[in-house]
N, CA, C and O atoms as a Maestro MAE file, in Angstrom:
{
 s_m_m2io_version
 :::
 2.0.0
}

f_m_ct {
 s_m_title
 :::
 protein
 m_atom[308] {
  # First column is atom index #
  i_m_mmod_type
  r_m_x_coord
  r_m_y_coord
  r_m_z_coord
  i_m_residue_number
  s_m_chain_name
  s_m_pdb_residue_name
  s_m_pdb_atom_name
  i_m_atomic_number
  :::
  1 25 7.021 -1.916 -3.740 1 A "MET " " N  " 7
  2 3 5.737 -1.477 -3.457 1 A "MET " " CA " 6
  3 2 4.866 -2.444 -4.334 1 A "MET " " C  " 6
  4 15 5.256 -2.951 -5.386 1 A "MET " " O  " 8
  5 25 3.633 -2.632 -3.759 2 A "ASP " " N  " 7
  6 3 2.663 -3.361 -4.381 2 A "ASP " " CA " 6
  7 2 1.541 -2.415 -4.748 2 A "ASP " " C  " 6
  8 15 0.770 -2.002 -3.883 2 A "ASP " " O  " 8
  9 25 1.452 -2.114 -5.851 3 A "ALA " " N  " 7
  10 3 0.312 -1.418 -6.483 3 A "ALA " " CA " 6
  11 2 -1.014 -2.280 -6.758 3 A "ALA " " C  " 6
  12 15 -0.941 -3.334 -7.389 3 A "ALA " " O  " 8
  13 25 -2.117 -1.832 -6.304 4 A "HIS " " N  " 7
  14 3 -3.417 -2.625 -6.475 4 A "HIS " " CA " 6
  15 2 -4.520 -1.990 -6.517 4 A "HIS " " C  " 6
  16 15 -4.478 -0.786 -6.264 4 A "HIS " " O  " 8
  17 25 -5.673 -2.553 -6.813 5 A "ASN " " N  " 7
  18 3 -7.146 -1.881 -6.513 5 A "ASN " " CA " 6
  19 2 -7.922 -2.812 -5.699 5 A "ASN " " C  " 6
  20 15 -7.690 -4.020 -5.649 5 A "ASN " " O  " 8
  21 25 -8.885 -2.189 -5.041 6 A "HIS " " N  " 7
  22 3 -9.893 -2.927 -4.263 6 A "HIS " " CA " 6
  23 2 -11.125 -2.486 -4.696 6 A "HIS " " C  " 6
  24 15 -11.272 -1.265 -4.746 6 A "HIS " " O  " 8
  25 25 -12.187 -3.305 -5.072 7 A "ASP " " N  " 7
  26 3 -13.454 -3.018 -5.443 7 A "ASP " " CA " 6
  27 2 -14.139 -2.522 -4.491 7 A "ASP " " C  " 6
  28 15 -13.857 -2.798 -3.325 7 A "ASP " " O  " 8
  29 25 -15.306 -1.585 -4.851 8 A "ALA " " N  " 7
  30 3 -15.998 -0.933 -3.962 8 A "ALA " " CA " 6
  31 2 -16.787 -2.169 -3.139 8 A "ALA " " C  " 6
  32 15 -17.073 -3.199 -3.749 8 A "ALA " " O  " 8
  33 25 -17.107 -2.012 -1.776 9 A "MET " " N  " 7
  34 3 -17.700 -3.081 -1.004 9 A "MET " " CA " 6
  35 2 -18.492 -2.595 0.141 9 A "MET " " C  " 6
  36 15 -18.232 -1.473 0.574 9 A "MET " " O  " 8
  37 25 -19.513 -3.364 0.738 10 A "VAL " " N  " 7
  38 3 -19.979 -2.942 2.012 10 A "VAL " " CA " 6
  39 2 -19.651 -4.086 3.019 10 A "VAL " " C  " 6
  40 15 -19.862 -5.242 2.653 10 A "VAL " " O  " 8
  41 25 -19.257 -3.896 3.992 11 A "HIS " " N  " 7
  42 3 -18.864 -4.814 5.165 11 A "HIS " " CA " 6
  43 2 -18.958 -4.157 6.521 11 A "HIS " " C  " 6
  44 15 -19.384 -3.011 6.667 11 A "HIS " " O  " 8
  45 25 -18.549 -4.919 7.490 12 A "ASP " " N  " 7
  46 3 -18.376 -4.576 8.795 12 A "ASP " " CA " 6
  47 2 -17.234 -4.990 9.431 12 A "ASP " " C  " 6
  48 15 -16.725 -6.027 9.006 12 A "ASP " " O  " 8
  49 25 -16.670 -4.382 10.421 13 A "HIS " " N  " 7
  50 3 -15.635 -4.766 11.209 13 A "HIS " " CA " 6
  51 2 -15.421 -3.683 12.395 13 A "HIS " " C  " 6
  52 15 -15.973 -2.585 12.454 13 A "HIS " " O  " 8
  53 25 -14.480 -4.239 13.353 14 A "GLN " " N  " 7
  54 3 -14.237 -3.266 14.450 14 A "GLN " " CA " 6
  55 2 -13.642 -2.115 13.927 14 A "GLN " " C  " 6
  56 15 -12.749 -2.144 13.080 14 A "GLN " " O  " 8
  57 25 -14.158 -1.020 14.456 15 A "HIS " " N  " 7
  58 3 -13.293 0.252 14.298 15 A "HIS " " CA " 6
  59 2 -12.806 0.757 15.719 15 A "HIS " " C  " 6
  60 15 -13.452 0.604 16.756 15 A "HIS " " O  " 8
  61 25 -11.703 1.317 15.628 16 A "VAL " " N  " 7
  62 3 -10.964 1.753 16.903 16 A "VAL " " CA " 6
  63 2 -10.751 3.348 16.820 16 A "VAL " " C  " 6
  64 15 -10.166 3.916 15.898 16 A "VAL " " O  " 8
  65 25 -11.227 3.864 17.749 17 A "HIS " " N  " 7
  66 3 -11.251 5.477 17.572 17 A "HIS " " CA " 6
  67 2 -10.377 5.909 18.689 17 A "HIS " " C  " 6
  68 15 -10.574 5.395 19.790 17 A "HIS " " O  " 8
  69 25 -9.505 6.726 18.555 18 A "VAL " " N  " 7
  70 3 -8.538 7.437 19.725 18 A "VAL " " CA " 6
  71 2 -8.993 8.920 19.769 18 A "VAL " " C  " 6
  72 15 -9.161 9.658 18.798 18 A "VAL " " O  " 8
  73 25 -9.140 9.181 20.936 19 A "THR " " N  " 7
  74 3 -9.486 10.621 21.595 19 A "THR " " CA " 6
  75 2 -8.553 10.942 22.292 19 A "THR " " C  " 6
  76 15 -7.942 10.137 22.995 19 A "THR " " O  " 8
  77 25 -8.250 12.360 22.202 20 A "HIS " " N  " 7
  78 3 -7.293 13.029 23.246 20 A "HIS " " CA " 6
  79 2 -8.148 13.521 24.152 20 A "HIS " " C  " 6
  80 15 -9.000 14.330 23.782 20 A "HIS " " O  " 8
  81 25 -8.066 13.130 25.446 21 A "TYR " " N  " 7
  82 3 -8.986 13.581 26.642 21 A "TYR " " CA " 6
  83 2 -7.995 14.427 27.658 21 A "TYR " " C  " 6
  84 15 -7.023 13.919 28.217 21 A "TYR " " O  " 8
  85 25 -8.345 15.596 27.779 22 A "LEU " " N  " 7
  86 3 -7.515 16.258 28.945 22 A "LEU " " CA " 6
  87 2 -8.388 16.470 30.091 22 A "LEU " " C  " 6
  88 15 -9.418 17.143 30.139 22 A "LEU " " O  " 8
  89 25 -7.772 15.738 31.078 23 A "ARG " " N  " 7
  90 3 -8.245 15.842 32.720 23 A "ARG " " CA " 6
  91 2 -7.892 16.881 33.262 23 A "ARG " " C  " 6
  92 15 -6.725 17.234 33.091 23 A "ARG " " O  " 8
  93 25 -8.783 17.697 34.083 24 A "HIS " " N  " 7
  94 3 -8.513 18.961 34.837 24 A "HIS " " CA " 6
  95 2 -6.992 18.491 35.563 24 A "HIS " " C  " 6
  96 15 -6.839 17.373 36.055 24 A "HIS " " O  " 8
  97 25 -6.018 19.441 35.540 25 A "GLY " " N  " 7
  98 3 -4.781 19.329 36.036 25 A "GLY " " CA " 6
  99 2 -3.888 18.218 35.532 25 A "GLY " " C  " 6
  100 15 -2.951 17.857 36.244 25 A "GLY " " O  " 8
  101 25 -4.123 17.598 34.259 26 A "SER " " N  " 7
  102 3 -3.402 16.493 33.980 26 A "SER " " CA " 6
  103 2 -2.869 16.766 32.407 26 A "SER " " C  " 6
  104 15 -3.249 17.753 31.776 26 A "SER " " O  " 8
  105 25 -2.082 15.919 31.939 27 A "ASP " " N  " 7
  106 3 -1.612 16.138 30.747 27 A "ASP " " CA " 6
  107 2 -2.621 15.446 29.596 27 A "ASP " " C  " 6
  108 15 -3.600 14.837 30.027 27 A "ASP " " O  " 8
  109 25 -2.460 15.504 28.472 28 A "LEU " " N  " 7
  110 3 -3.473 14.872 27.520 28 A "LEU " " CA " 6
  111 2 -3.240 13.110 27.436 28 A "LEU " " C  " 6
  112 15 -2.192 12.516 27.185 28 A "LEU " " O  " 8
  113 25 -4.382 12.626 27.690 29 A "GLU " " N  " 7
  114 3 -4.539 11.129 27.532 29 A "GLU " " CA " 6
  115 2 -5.001 10.573 26.219 29 A "GLU " " C  " 6
  116 15 -5.671 11.289 25.476 29 A "GLU " " O  " 8
  117 25 -4.669 9.260 25.858 30 A "HIS " " N  " 7
  118 3 -5.288 8.574 25.002 30 A "HIS " " CA " 6
  119 2 -6.367 7.733 25.304 30 A "HIS " " C  " 6
  120 15 -6.198 6.770 26.052 30 A "HIS " " O  " 8
  121 25 -7.637 8.029 24.728 31 A "GLU " " N  " 7
  122 3 -8.757 7.135 25.238 31 A "GLU " " CA " 6
  123 2 -9.208 6.441 23.909 31 A "GLU " " C  " 6
  124 15 -9.379 7.031 22.842 31 A "GLU " " O  " 8
  125 25 -9.406 4.877 24.166 32 A "LEU " " N  " 7
  126 3 -9.845 4.311 23.044 32 A "LEU " " CA " 6
  127 2 -11.117 3.869 23.242 32 A "LEU " " C  " 6
  128 15 -11.529 3.596 24.370 32 A "LEU " " O  " 8
  129 25 -11.976 3.741 21.972 33 A "ALA " " N  " 7
  130 3 -13.472 3.278 21.928 33 A "ALA " " CA " 6
  131 2 -13.344 2.382 20.649 33 A "ALA " " C  " 6
  132 15 -12.637 2.625 19.672 33 A "ALA " " O  " 8
  133 25 -14.117 1.363 20.830 34 A "THR " " N  " 7
  134 3 -14.196 0.343 19.656 34 A "THR " " CA " 6
  135 2 -15.851 0.178 19.449 34 A "THR " " C  " 6
  136 15 -16.594 0.215 20.430 34 A "THR " " O  " 8
  137 25 -16.262 0.028 18.361 35 A "HIS " " N  " 7
  138 3 -17.568 -0.457 17.638 35 A "HIS " " CA " 6
  139 2 -17.596 -0.817 16.387 35 A "HIS " " C  " 6
  140 15 -16.659 -0.399 15.706 35 A "HIS " " O  " 8
  141 25 -18.492 -1.555 15.800 36 A "ALA " " N  " 7
  142 3 -18.763 -2.266 14.592 36 A "ALA " " CA " 6
  143 2 -20.168 -1.866 14.190 36 A "ALA " " C  " 6
  144 15 -21.211 -1.928 14.840 36 A "ALA " " O  " 8
  145 25 -19.922 -1.413 12.877 37 A "HIS " " N  " 7
  146 3 -21.369 -1.255 12.015 37 A "HIS " " CA " 6
  147 2 -21.015 -1.353 10.639 37 A "HIS " " C  " 6
  148 15 -19.862 -1.199 10.234 37 A "HIS " " O  " 8
  149 25 -22.055 -1.623 9.875 38 A "PRO " " N  " 7
  150 3 -21.959 -1.762 8.338 38 A "PRO " " CA " 6
  151 2 -21.486 -0.459 7.835 38 A "PRO " " C  " 6
  152 15 -21.946 0.593 8.278 38 A "PRO " " O  " 8
  153 25 -20.634 -0.499 6.977 39 A "HIS " " N  " 7
  154 3 -20.189 0.627 6.350 39 A "HIS " " CA " 6
  155 2 -19.730 0.365 4.836 39 A "HIS " " C  " 6
  156 15 -19.485 -0.792 4.496 39 A "HIS " " O  " 8
  157 25 -19.621 1.336 3.994 40 A "ASP " " N  " 7
  158 3 -19.128 0.856 2.608 40 A "ASP " " CA " 6
  159 2 -17.676 1.565 2.252 40 A "ASP " " C  " 6
  160 15 -17.318 2.520 2.942 40 A "ASP " " O  " 8
  161 25 -16.931 1.140 1.284 41 A "HIS " " N  " 7
  162 3 -15.769 1.670 0.924 41 A "HIS " " CA " 6
  163 2 -15.910 1.624 -0.433 41 A "HIS " " C  " 6
  164 15 -16.230 0.627 -1.080 41 A "HIS " " O  " 8
  165 25 -15.589 3.067 -0.996 42 A "PRO " " N  " 7
  166 3 -15.690 3.125 -2.511 42 A "PRO " " CA " 6
  167 2 -14.368 2.319 -2.993 42 A "PRO " " C  " 6
  168 15 -13.479 1.916 -2.242 42 A "PRO " " O  " 8
  169 25 -14.420 2.176 -4.320 43 A "ALA " " N  " 7
  170 3 -13.235 1.445 -5.053 43 A "ALA " " CA " 6
  171 2 -12.061 2.463 -4.756 43 A "ALA " " C  " 6
  172 15 -12.242 3.677 -4.661 43 A "ALA " " O  " 8
  173 25 -10.812 1.822 -4.618 44 A "VAL " " N  " 7
  174 3 -9.545 2.523 -4.433 44 A "VAL " " CA " 6
  175 2 -8.474 1.802 -5.212 44 A "VAL " " C  " 6
  176 15 -8.382 0.595 -5.438 44 A "VAL " " O  " 8
  177 25 -7.705 2.763 -5.564 45 A "ALA " " N  " 7
  178 3 -6.220 2.115 -6.301 45 A "ALA " " CA " 6
  179 2 -5.240 2.698 -5.095 45 A "ALA " " C  " 6
  180 15 -5.402 3.789 -4.549 45 A "ALA " " O  " 8
  181 25 -4.267 1.814 -4.816 46 A "HIS " " N  " 7
  182 3 -3.262 2.120 -3.883 46 A "HIS " " CA " 6
  183 2 -2.060 1.521 -3.760 46 A "HIS " " C  " 6
  184 15 -2.061 0.406 -4.281 46 A "HIS " " O  " 8
  185 25 -1.025 1.839 -3.267 47 A "GLN " " N  " 7
  186 3 0.188 1.091 -3.175 47 A "GLN " " CA " 6
  187 2 0.840 1.182 -1.677 47 A "GLN " " C  " 6
  188 15 0.655 2.143 -0.931 47 A "GLN " " O  " 8
  189 25 1.608 0.067 -1.361 48 A "HIS " " N  " 7
  190 3 2.050 0.034 -0.116 48 A "HIS " " CA " 6
  191 2 2.977 -1.258 0.011 48 A "HIS " " C  " 6
  192 15 2.878 -2.200 -0.776 48 A "HIS " " O  " 8
  193 25 3.819 -1.227 0.989 49 A "GLU " " N  " 7
  194 3 4.850 -2.229 1.096 49 A "GLU " " CA " 6
  195 2 4.012 -3.619 1.080 49 A "GLU " " C  " 6
  196 15 2.951 -3.815 1.674 49 A "GLU " " O  " 8
  197 25 4.753 -4.578 0.236 50 A "VAL " " N  " 7
  198 3 3.961 -6.019 0.169 50 A "VAL " " CA " 6
  199 2 3.716 -6.757 1.574 50 A "VAL " " C  " 6
  200 15 4.594 -6.972 2.409 50 A "VAL " " O  " 8
  201 25 2.591 -7.045 1.662 51 A "HIS " " N  " 7
  202 3 2.306 -7.983 2.878 51 A "HIS " " CA " 6
  203 2 2.803 -9.192 3.001 51 A "HIS " " C  " 6
  204 15 2.897 -9.818 1.946 51 A "HIS " " O  " 8
  205 25 3.253 -9.870 4.249 52 A "THR " " N  " 7
  206 3 3.842 -10.766 4.614 52 A "THR " " CA " 6
  207 2 2.507 -11.899 4.566 52 A "THR " " C  " 6
  208 15 2.426 -12.905 3.861 52 A "THR " " O  " 8
  209 25 1.527 -11.382 5.541 53 A "ASP " " N  " 7
  210 3 0.324 -12.148 5.686 53 A "ASP " " CA " 6
  211 2 -0.956 -11.114 5.483 53 A "ASP " " C  " 6
  212 15 -1.504 -10.512 6.406 53 A "ASP " " O  " 8
  213 25 -1.300 -11.036 4.147 54 A "PRO " " N  " 7
  214 3 -2.292 -10.009 3.815 54 A "PRO " " CA " 6
  215 2 -3.450 -9.912 4.687 54 A "PRO " " C  " 6
  216 15 -3.835 -8.828 5.125 54 A "PRO " " O  " 8
  217 25 -4.050 -11.093 4.968 55 A "ALA " " N  " 7
  218 3 -5.663 -11.044 5.707 55 A "ALA " " CA " 6
  219 2 -5.185 -10.500 7.190 55 A "ALA " " C  " 6
  220 15 -5.957 -9.724 7.753 55 A "ALA " " O  " 8
  221 25 -4.017 -10.844 7.823 56 A "LYS " " N  " 7
  222 3 -3.785 -10.322 9.006 56 A "LYS " " CA " 6
  223 2 -3.403 -8.914 8.927 56 A "LYS " " C  " 6
  224 15 -4.053 -8.165 9.656 56 A "LYS " " O  " 8
  225 25 -2.607 -8.457 8.295 57 A "GLU " " N  " 7
  226 3 -1.803 -7.149 8.247 57 A "GLU " " CA " 6
  227 2 -2.782 -6.045 7.510 57 A "GLU " " C  " 6
  228 15 -2.489 -4.864 7.693 57 A "GLU " " O  " 8
  229 25 -3.803 -6.319 6.776 58 A "HIS " " N  " 7
  230 3 -4.437 -5.371 5.963 58 A "HIS " " CA " 6
  231 2 -5.517 -4.940 7.187 58 A "HIS " " C  " 6
  232 15 -5.852 -3.784 7.447 58 A "HIS " " O  " 8
  233 25 -5.942 -6.071 7.820 59 A "GLU " " N  " 7
  234 3 -6.885 -5.451 8.965 59 A "GLU " " CA " 6
  235 2 -6.557 -4.570 9.918 59 A "GLU " " C  " 6
  236 15 -7.364 -3.887 10.547 59 A "GLU " " O  " 8
  237 25 -5.138 -4.567 10.068 60 A "ARG " " N  " 7
  238 3 -4.516 -3.676 11.102 60 A "ARG " " CA " 6
  239 2 -4.169 -2.296 10.554 60 A "ARG " " C  " 6
  240 15 -3.817 -1.435 11.360 60 A "ARG " " O  " 8
  241 25 -4.239 -2.003 9.220 61 A "GLU " " N  " 7
  242 3 -3.904 -0.633 8.671 61 A "GLU " " CA " 6
  243 2 -5.058 0.167 8.997 61 A "GLU " " C  " 6
  244 15 -6.225 -0.189 9.160 61 A "GLU " " O  " 8
  245 25 -4.463 1.455 9.074 62 A "ALA " " N  " 7
  246 3 -5.646 2.571 9.183 62 A "ALA " " CA " 6
  247 2 -6.192 2.742 7.860 62 A "ALA " " C  " 6
  248 15 -5.554 2.560 6.823 62 A "ALA " " O  " 8
  249 25 -7.613 3.162 7.950 63 A "HIS " " N  " 7
  250 3 -8.304 3.292 6.468 63 A "HIS " " CA " 6
  251 2 -9.044 4.448 6.520 63 A "HIS " " C  " 6
  252 15 -9.611 4.760 7.567 63 A "HIS " " O  " 8
  253 25 -9.125 5.207 5.413 64 A "VAL " " N  " 7
  254 3 -9.753 6.416 5.395 64 A "VAL " " CA " 6
  255 2 -11.176 6.071 4.854 64 A "VAL " " C  " 6
  256 15 -11.235 5.511 3.759 64 A "VAL " " O  " 8
  257 25 -12.208 6.328 5.458 65 A "HIS " " N  " 7
  258 3 -13.522 6.025 5.102 65 A "HIS " " CA " 6
  259 2 -14.245 7.306 4.676 65 A "HIS " " C  " 6
  260 15 -14.610 8.102 5.542 65 A "HIS " " O  " 8
  261 25 -14.450 7.519 3.474 66 A "ASP " " N  " 7
  262 3 -15.091 8.810 2.851 66 A "ASP " " CA " 6
  263 2 -16.544 8.504 2.659 66 A "ASP " " C  " 6
  264 15 -16.979 8.124 1.572 66 A "ASP " " O  " 8
  265 25 -17.265 8.664 3.682 67 A "HIS " " N  " 7
  266 3 -18.822 8.406 3.689 67 A "HIS " " CA " 6
  267 2 -19.443 9.312 2.657 67 A "HIS " " C  " 6
  268 15 -20.632 9.081 2.440 67 A "HIS " " O  " 8
  269 25 -18.916 10.254 2.003 68 A "ARG " " N  " 7
  270 3 -19.447 11.164 1.132 68 A "ARG " " CA " 6
  271 2 -19.704 10.359 -0.183 68 A "ARG " " C  " 6
  272 15 -20.642 10.659 -0.922 68 A "ARG " " O  " 8
  273 25 -18.823 9.298 -0.465 69 A "LEU " " N  " 7
  274 3 -18.743 8.502 -1.622 69 A "LEU " " CA " 6
  275 2 -19.409 7.303 -1.265 69 A "LEU " " C  " 6
  276 15 -18.745 6.266 -1.266 69 A "LEU " " O  " 8
  277 25 -20.540 7.270 -0.977 70 A "ALA " " N  " 7
  278 3 -21.265 5.782 -0.644 70 A "ALA " " CA " 6
  279 2 -21.383 5.013 -1.798 70 A "ALA " " C  " 6
  280 15 -21.540 5.552 -2.893 70 A "ALA " " O  " 8
  281 25 -21.309 3.525 -1.631 71 A "VAL " " N  " 7
  282 3 -21.227 2.695 -2.638 71 A "VAL " " CA " 6
  283 2 -22.883 2.251 -2.642 71 A "VAL " " C  " 6
  284 15 -23.447 2.051 -3.718 71 A "VAL " " O  " 8
  285 25 -23.501 2.136 -1.531 72 A "HIS " " N  " 7
  286 3 -25.102 1.805 -1.649 72 A "HIS " " CA " 6
  287 2 -25.732 2.687 -0.819 72 A "HIS " " C  " 6
  288 15 -25.352 3.126 0.267 72 A "HIS " " O  " 8
  289 25 -27.046 2.973 -1.625 73 A "GLY " " N  " 7
  290 3 -27.769 3.973 -0.596 73 A "GLY " " CA " 6
  291 2 -27.265 5.306 -0.414 73 A "GLY " " C  " 6
  292 15 -26.512 5.780 -1.264 73 A "GLY " " O  " 8
  293 25 -27.591 5.944 0.580 74 A "THR " " N  " 7
  294 3 -27.262 7.285 0.794 74 A "THR " " CA " 6
  295 2 -25.985 7.385 1.593 74 A "THR " " C  " 6
  296 15 -25.708 6.388 2.261 74 A "THR " " O  " 8
  297 25 -25.161 8.407 1.643 75 A "ALA " " N  " 7
  298 3 -23.906 8.625 2.426 75 A "ALA " " CA " 6
  299 2 -24.399 8.939 3.796 75 A "ALA " " C  " 6
  300 15 -25.392 9.630 4.023 75 A "ALA " " O  " 8
  301 25 -23.524 8.299 4.829 76 A "ALA " " N  " 7
  302 3 -23.593 8.668 6.061 76 A "ALA " " CA " 6
  303 2 -23.135 10.088 6.496 76 A "ALA " " C  " 6
  304 15 -22.342 10.665 5.753 76 A "ALA " " O  " 8
  305 25 -23.506 10.627 7.487 77 A "SER " " N  " 7
  306 3 -22.957 11.987 7.910 77 A "SER " " CA " 6
  307 2 -22.009 11.791 8.970 77 A "SER " " C  " 6
  308 15 -21.435 12.758 9.472 77 A "SER " " O  " 8
  :::
 }
 m_bond[307] {
  # First column is bond index #
  i_m_from
  i_m_to
  i_m_order
  :::
  1 1 2 1
  2 2 3 1
  3 3 4 2
  4 3 5 1
  5 5 6 1
  6 6 7 1
  7 7 8 2
  8 7 9 1
  9 9 10 1
  10 10 11 1
  11 11 12 2
  12 11 13 1
  13 13 14 1
  14 14 15 1
  15 15 16 2
  16 15 17 1
  17 17 18 1
  18 18 19 1
  19 19 20 2
  20 19 21 1
  21 21 22 1
  22 22 23 1
  23 23 24 2
  24 23 25 1
  25 25 26 1
  26 26 27 1
  27 27 28 2
  28 27 29 1
  29 29 30 1
  30 30 31 1
  31 31 32 2
  32 31 33 1
  33 33 34 1
  34 34 35 1
  35 35 36 2
  36 35 37 1
  37 37 38 1
  38 38 39 1
  39 39 40 2
  40 39 41 1
  41 41 42 1
  42 42 43 1
  43 43 44 2
  44 43 45 1
  45 45 46 1
  46 46 47 1
  47 47 48 2
  48 47 49 1
  49 49 50 1
  50 50 51 1
  51 51 52 2
  52 51 53 1
  53 53 54 1
  54 54 55 1
  55 55 56 2
  56 55 57 1
  57 57 58 1
  58 58 59 1
  59 59 60 2
  60 59 61 1
  61 61 62 1
  62 62 63 1
  63 63 64 2
  64 63 65 1
  65 65 66 1
  66 66 67 1
  67 67 68 2
  68 67 69 1
  69 69 70 1
  70 70 71 1
  71 71 72 2
  72 71 73 1
  73 73 74 1
  74 74 75 1
  75 75 76 2
  76 75 77 1
  77 77 78 1
  78 78 79 1
  79 79 80 2
  80 79 81 1
  81 81 82 1
  82 82 83 1
  83 83 84 2
  84 83 85 1
  85 85 86 1
  86 86 87 1
  87 87 88 2
  88 87 89 1
  89 89 90 1
  90 90 91 1
  91 91 92 2
  92 91 93 1
  93 93 94 1
  94 94 95 1
  95 95 96 2
  96 95 97 1
  97 97 98 1
  98 98 99 1
  99 99 100 2
  100 99 101 1
  101 101 102 1
  102 102 103 1
  103 103 104 2
  104 103 105 1
  105 105 106 1
  106 106 107 1
  107 107 108 2
  108 107 109 1
  109 109 110 1
  110 110 111 1
  111 111 112 2
  112 111 113 1
  113 113 114 1
  114 114 115 1
  115 115 116 2
  116 115 117 1
  117 117 118 1
  118 118 119 1
  119 119 120 2
  120 119 121 1
  121 121 122 1
  122 122 123 1
  123 123 124 2
  124 123 125 1
  125 125 126 1
  126 126 127 1
  127 127 128 2
  128 127 129 1
  129 129 130 1
  130 130 131 1
  131 131 132 2
  132 131 133 1
  133 133 134 1
  134 134 135 1
  135 135 136 2
  136 135 137 1
  137 137 138 1
  138 138 139 1
  139 139 140 2
  140 139 141 1
  141 141 142 1
  142 142 143 1
  143 143 144 2
  144 143 145 1
  145 145 146 1
  146 146 147 1
  147 147 148 2
  148 147 149 1
  149 149 150 1
  150 150 151 1
  151 151 152 2
  152 151 153 1
  153 153 154 1
  154 154 155 1
  155 155 156 2
  156 155 157 1
  157 157 158 1
  158 158 159 1
  159 159 160 2
  160 159 161 1
  161 161 162 1
  162 162 163 1
  163 163 164 2
  164 163 165 1
  165 165 166 1
  166 166 167 1
  167 167 168 2
  168 167 169 1
  169 169 170 1
  170 170 171 1
  171 171 172 2
  172 171 173 1
  173 173 174 1
  174 174 175 1
  175 175 176 2
  176 175 177 1
  177 177 178 1
  178 178 179 1
  179 179 180 2
  180 179 181 1
  181 181 182 1
  182 182 183 1
  183 183 184 2
  184 183 185 1
  185 185 186 1
  186 186 187 1
  187 187 188 2
  188 187 189 1
  189 189 190 1
  190 190 191 1
  191 191 192 2
  192 191 193 1
  193 193 194 1
  194 194 195 1
  195 195 196 2
  196 195 197 1
  197 197 198 1
  198 198 199 1
  199 199 200 2
  200 199 201 1
  201 201 202 1
  202 202 203 1
  203 203 204 2
  204 203 205 1
  205 205 206 1
  206 206 207 1
  207 207 208 2
  208 207 209 1
  209 209 210 1
  210 210 211 1
  211 211 212 2
  212 211 213 1
  213 213 214 1
  214 214 215 1
  215 215 216 2
  216 215 217 1
  217 217 218 1
  218 218 219 1
  219 219 220 2
  220 219 221 1
  221 221 222 1
  222 222 223 1
  223 223 224 2
  224 223 225 1
  225 225 226 1
  226 226 227 1
  227 227 228 2
  228 227 229 1
  229 229 230 1
  230 230 231 1
  231 231 232 2
  232 231 233 1
  233 233 234 1
  234 234 235 1
  235 235 236 2
  236 235 237 1
  237 237 238 1
  238 238 239 1
  239 239 240 2
  240 239 241 1
  241 241 242 1
  242 242 243 1
  243 243 244 2
  244 243 245 1
  245 245 246 1
  246 246 247 1
  247 247 248 2
  248 247 249 1
  249 249 250 1
  250 250 251 1
  251 251 252 2
  252 251 253 1
  253 253 254 1
  254 254 255 1
  255 255 256 2
  256 255 257 1
  257 257 258 1
  258 258 259 1
  259 259 260 2
  260 259 261 1
  261 261 262 1
  262 262 263 1
  263 263 264 2
  264 263 265 1
  265 265 266 1
  266 266 267 1
  267 267 268 2
  268 267 269 1
  269 269 270 1
  270 270 271 1
  271 271 272 2
  272 271 273 1
  273 273 274 1
  274 274 275 1
  275 275 276 2
  276 275 277 1
  277 277 278 1
  278 278 279 1
  279 279 280 2
  280 279 281 1
  281 281 282 1
  282 282 283 1
  283 283 284 2
  284 283 285 1
  285 285 286 1
  286 286 287 1
  287 287 288 2
  288 287 289 1
  289 289 290 1
  290 290 291 1
  291 291 292 2
  292 291 293 1
  293 293 294 1
  294 294 295 1
  295 295 296 2
  296 295 297 1
  297 297 298 1
  298 298 299 1
  299 299 300 2
  300 299 301 1
  301 301 302 1
  302 302 303 1
  303 303 304 2
  304 303 305 1
  305 305 306 1
  306 306 307 1
  307 307 308 2
  :::
 }
}
């Protein structure tokens, strides 16, 4: 495992949201929506399997965005 820290930062990148949608008379479907906006990440220490290609693989990982811990300005709701 690779244990490391990430500094607090503000940046933007695409977000993908998955919504479960129930059409009348159907099974649940997955609907995807994407958008980009500036947001911040508080500093975090974590560990995971070592990346083969860090720049490519880190972008594809799921991230928890705790907007209650804003880095700059006020927290988003």
